[in-house]
N, C-alpha and C positions, 0 to 999 in steps of 0.2 A: 469361829469357823470350826467345823468338825473335820479333823485330819485323820486319814486312815492310810496305812500301807498295805497293799495287796500284792502277793507274789505275781510276777508276770507269767501269764499262761496263755493258752489258746484263745481264751475269751477276751483278753485285754492287751495283748502285745501290740496290736495295731495302734491302740490309743497311746502306748508308750512311744512308738517310733514316730508318731505324728507330732509329738511335742517339739517345739522349735526354740532354739536359743535366740536371744535378742542380738541384733547387730552389735559387734564389738565384744561379745561374750564367747565367741567360738574358741578362743585360746584358753578359756578357764576350765572347760570340762568337755569330755567326749560327747558327741551327739548320741541321743538315745539308741539309735540303730547300731552304732558302733559298740556301745556298751553291751547291748543284747547279743551281738555277734561274739564278743569276747567271752561271754558266759557260755555260749553254745559250743565254742571250740575249746573251752576250758583253758583259757589263756595262761593262767598261772600254774597249770599242771593238773594231773589227775588226782593228786592227793588233796586238792583244794575243792571246796564247794563254792560254786559261783551262783549267787542268789540275787537275781534282779527283782525289783519291786516297783510298782507304779504307785505314786503318791496321789491320793485323792483329797481334795478340799471341798467339802459340802457336796460330795458325790461326783465331782468333775475332776478329770485328771489334770494335775497341776505340776507334776514333776516325776522324777524317778530317782531311785537309789540302787546301788549295786554293792552287795557285801561279798567279799572274798574271805574264805577262812579255811584253816586246816582244823577240822573238828577233833583231831587227835592231840592237839596241843592246847596250852592255856593262853598263849600270847600271839598266835598267828591269825588275827582277826582285823580286818580293816574295811573301810569304805573305799571301794575302787572308784566310784563316781556318784555324784549327787547333783541334781538340778531341780530347782523349784521356781 
């Protein structure tokens, strides 16, 4: 399988928010729309970059990931959410 991460943008954000968690997984990760909203409002503050990505497998959206980071530091980088 060819796996590609693409930044969420005007062309693919709908594909991101249409991704569904399986029953019983709702407590594991935020729904895609919630993660995208957290990026938009800069949930962790203005010094952090909030970088949502859509994960594609063989050209089809199969998940998302969100990176939060302070680019002015060496250790303030983390995955805020991931769903595959």
